[in-house]
C-alpha positions as a printed NumPy array, in Angstrom:
array([[ 80.159, -58.681, 124.08 ],
       [ 81.85 , -55.889, 122.988],
       [ 84.695, -55.716, 120.283],
       [ 87.784, -53.719, 118.634],
       [ 86.035, -53.494, 115.876],
       [ 82.504, -52.555, 117.75 ],
       [ 84.11 , -50.04 , 119.65 ],
       [ 85.475, -48.498, 116.569],
       [ 82.359, -48.761, 114.478],
       [ 80.694, -46.168, 117.582],
       [ 83.353, -44.148, 117.371],
       [ 83.007, -43.543, 114.07 ],
       [ 79.439, -43.067, 114.587],
       [ 79.97 , -40.153, 117.049],
       [ 82.149, -38.188, 114.863],
       [ 79.726, -38.704, 112.18 ],
       [ 76.931, -37.327, 114.268],
       [ 78.542, -34.683, 116.182],
       [ 81.533, -34.195, 114.123],
       [ 84.403, -35.569, 116.471],
       [ 85.707, -37.48 , 119.221],
       [ 86.692, -35.061, 122.384],
       [ 88.607, -36.042, 125.316],
       [ 90.765, -34.434, 127.784],
       [ 90.897, -31.345, 125.424],
       [ 92.027, -33.522, 122.298],
       [ 89.616, -33.767, 119.579],
       [ 89.435, -36.416, 116.85 ],
       [ 87.784, -36.243, 113.334],
       [ 89.442, -39.464, 111.981],
       [ 89.328, -42.621, 113.863],
       [ 89.727, -45.763, 111.105],
       [ 90.392, -49.312, 112.118],
       [ 91.615, -52.14 , 112.093],
       [ 92.62 , -51.831, 115.88 ],
       [ 94.318, -54.261, 118.267],
       [ 93.07 , -56.067, 121.284],
       [ 95.103, -56.675, 123.853],
       [ 93.376, -58.405, 127.41 ],
       [ 90.106, -56.371, 128.024],
       [ 91.55 , -53.104, 126.15 ],
       [ 91.893, -51.845, 122.567],
       [ 93.883, -49.394, 120.679],
       [ 94.735, -47.976, 117.646],
       [ 98.55 , -47.487, 116.917],
       [100.929, -47.859, 114.176],
       [100.975, -51.128, 114.576],
       [ 97.574, -52.149, 114.557],
       [ 97.875, -50.131, 110.835],
       [ 95.031, -47.855, 112.019],
       [ 94.516, -43.767, 111.995],
       [ 93.535, -41.307, 114.175],
       [ 93.542, -37.403, 113.629],
       [ 92.587, -34.528, 114.812],
       [ 93.924, -30.619, 115.822],
       [ 96.233, -31.25 , 112.892],
       [ 98.211, -34.31 , 114.622],
       [ 98.001, -37.851, 114.571],
       [ 97.271, -39.717, 117.561],
       [ 97.29 , -43.66 , 118.98 ],
       [ 94.445, -44.36 , 120.931],
       [ 93.834, -46.64 , 124.129],
       [ 90.507, -47.63 , 125.784],
       [ 88.891, -50.127, 127.447],
       [ 86.622, -52.541, 125.536],
       [ 82.972, -51.571, 125.843],
       [ 83.409, -48.645, 127.789],
       [ 85.382, -47.029, 124.88 ],
       [ 83.476, -43.18 , 126.57 ],
       [ 85.174, -43.383, 129.663],
       [ 88.148, -44.515, 129.146],
       [ 89.325, -43.632, 126.043],
       [ 92.691, -41.908, 125.407],
       [ 95.166, -40.427, 123.23 ],
       [ 98.265, -40.058, 122.577],
       [100.599, -37.921, 119.704],
       [102.298, -40.314, 117.778]])
C-alpha cells in the first residue's frame, strides 16, 4: 500500500534522475515533504510544511496516493 511519504520519495527520485517533475507545463525541481493525506489523496502545502518549487515559483501539489504520475497537479501559492 502506497503512502504520501513513499510517493514523495518517488517524486524526489525522479527529480534526481531527470532533473524535474513536469506536469501540465509546470516544471518542478524541488519537492520536499512533509505531505498530508486526506482519504486517497496526498498534498504538499503551506499547511503541511512542505516545499514545491520550480519555474521561479512556489506551488502546492496534490495527487492520488499511489498514482501520482498520472494525477499530480501544481497550483501557485
